[in-house]
C-alpha positions in Angstrom: -4.3 23.2 -12.8 -6.8 20.9 -14.2 -10.1 22.4 -15.5 -12.8 21.3 -18.1 -13.5 23.2 -21.0 -17.2 23.2 -20.5 -16.9 26.3 -18.5 -15.0 28.8 -21.2 -15.6 31.8 -18.7 -13.3 29.8 -16.3 -10.4 29.1 -18.7 -10.5 32.9 -19.8 -10.4 33.9 -15.8 -7.5 31.4 -15.3 -5.6 32.5 -17.7 -6.4 36.1 -17.1 -5.2 35.6 -13.2 -2.1 34.0 -14.3 -1.0 36.7 -16.8 -1.6 39.0 -14.2 0.8 37.5 -11.6 3.2 36.9 -14.7 2.9 40.7 -15.1 3.6 41.2 -11.5 6.4 39.3 -11.4 7.8 41.5 -14.5 7.6 44.8 -12.3 4.6 45.6 -14.1 6.0 47.1 -17.5 4.0 49.3 -20.1 3.2 48.2 -23.3 3.5 44.5 -23.3 0.5 43.1 -22.4 0.3 40.0 -24.8 3.9 39.0 -23.4 2.4 38.0 -20.3 -1.1 36.8 -22.0 0.3 34.2 -24.5 3.2 32.9 -21.6 -0.3 32.1 -19.2 -1.8 30.4 -22.4 1.3 28.3 -22.7 1.2 27.4 -18.8 -2.4 26.5 -19.4 -1.9 24.5 -22.6 1.1 22.8 -20.6 -1.2 21.6 -17.5 -3.6 20.2 -20.4 -0.8 18.4 -22.0 0.1 17.0 -18.8 -3.4 15.8 -17.8 -3.5 14.1 -21.5 -0.2 12.5 -20.9 -1.1 11.1 -17.3 -4.7 9.7 -18.9 -2.7 7.8 -22.1 -0.2 6.4 -19.4 -3.2 5.3 -17.5 -4.6 3.8 -20.8 -1.3 2.2 -21.4 -1.2 0.3 -18.2 -4.6 -1.1 -18.6 -4.2 -2.1 -22.0 -0.6 -3.7 -20.8 -2.7 -5.6 -18.1 -5.6 -6.5 -20.1 -2.7 -7.9 -22.7 -1.0 -9.7 -20.2 -4.5 -11.5 -18.8 -5.3 -12.4 -22.5 -1.7 -14.3 -22.8 -2.2 -16.0 -19.9 -5.9 -17.2 -20.6 -4.5 -18.2 -24.1 -1.6 -20.3 -22.1 -4.0 -21.9 -19.7 -6.2 -23.0 -22.6 -3.3 -24.0 -24.2 -1.8 -26.6 -21.7 -5.5 -28.2 -21.1 -6.6 -31.4 -23.2 -7.6 -30.5 -26.5 -11.2 -29.3 -27.1 -13.4 -31.0 -29.6 -13.8 -29.6 -32.8 -17.1 -28.5 -32.6 -16.4 -26.4 -29.7 -14.6 -23.1 -30.3 -13.3 -20.6 -27.5 -12.9 -16.9 -28.6 -12.2 -14.0 -26.4 -12.3 -10.4 -27.4 -10.2 -7.5 -26.1 -12.0 -4.2 -25.9 -10.2 -0.7 -25.1 -12.4 1.9 -23.7 -10.9 5.4 -24.5 -12.1 8.2 -21.9 -13.2 10.9 -24.0 -10.8 14.2 -23.3 -11.6 16.4 -20.3 -9.7 18.7 -22.1 -10.1 20.6 -25.3 -7.5 23.9 -26.9 -9.5 27.0 -27.6 -8.0 29.8 -29.5 
């Protein structure tokens, strides 16, 4: 259930709907609304963490591919004839990390 925290009301409504669903599944007991609300918050938080994990895995894959490319370039350069001392070849690896889509709010 991905969402952005740019709309706190949507987050609240999502937790509210899930808490109500959990309450119904527990046969609508009286006197324990916090239990369902906290359980719904945990489920929502797990969804956020799963999204963050997926993003981190994508970053890792891109980083691995970039490193492999850098190593291949280095290998190709080392296989070529030596360059004159006045020429220096450099390359830079830049990792761009996207801003998180979600933040946890109390």
